[in-house]
N, C-alpha and C positions, 0 to 999 in steps of 0.2 A: 632880834631877841635871842635867837639860838647862839649867835656868836658872842653876845654879851654875857651869856651864862655858861660858857665853856665849849660850845660847838659840838658837843656829843653827849650822849646819855651818861650821866654821872654814875650810873650803876654798871651797865654792861659795855659802854664805850661806843655803841653804834652811832654813826654820824650821818646816816641817811636822813636828810631834812624832812622828808615826807612822814617819817615815823616819830619825830620828836615833838615834845610838848613841854610847857612850863609846869614845874612842880612847886607848889606852895609848901615848903617844908614844915610850916607850923600848922598845917591843916586848915588854913583860913581862906582857901580859894573861893568858896561860895560867898563868903562875906565880902571879899575883894571884888568879885564880879558884881555883886549887888551895889556896892559903894560906887563903883566906876561905871555903872550901867552897861556892863559887858565890855568895856574898853580897857581891859587889863593891860595889854601891851602898850597902848597909848599912854596910860598912866605911868607905867614903869619907865618908858622912854623919857617922858617929861621929867621924871625924877632922877634921870641919869643912870638908869639900870642899877638900882641898889642891889648889892650882893647878898646881904644878910636875909635869910629866909626864902631864897629862891634858887632853883637849879633847873637843869633840863633833864628830863627822863624820856626814854622811848615809851610808846604807849603800852608795850608789854610789861615793862618794869613798873610803869605808873599803875596799871590795873592790878598787877600782882601785889602792890603795896597798899592798895586801898583798904580801908577799915582796919589798919594796924597790922596787917599781915607782913611777913618778911618776903622779900623778893627771892625766887629760887636761885638767883645768881649769888646771893649772900648766905645761903644755907650750905654749910659744909656737912658732908656725910661722914 
């Protein structure tokens, strides 16, 4: 999954696999998990890793962007 979606955090660039997670760019992760009965990666693999609407983020960037906030990496002073 990580390799299919770029191999590193699309925000900060970190590539440590232990820190990376899938990001649903349209905010539909909860619905996707419910639809696939928590087998999101299996579903994406079966569909050939569709690119639109998905990326990889590290957990720090993922948590920073929750609820519509901007990641500190993208905020310029």
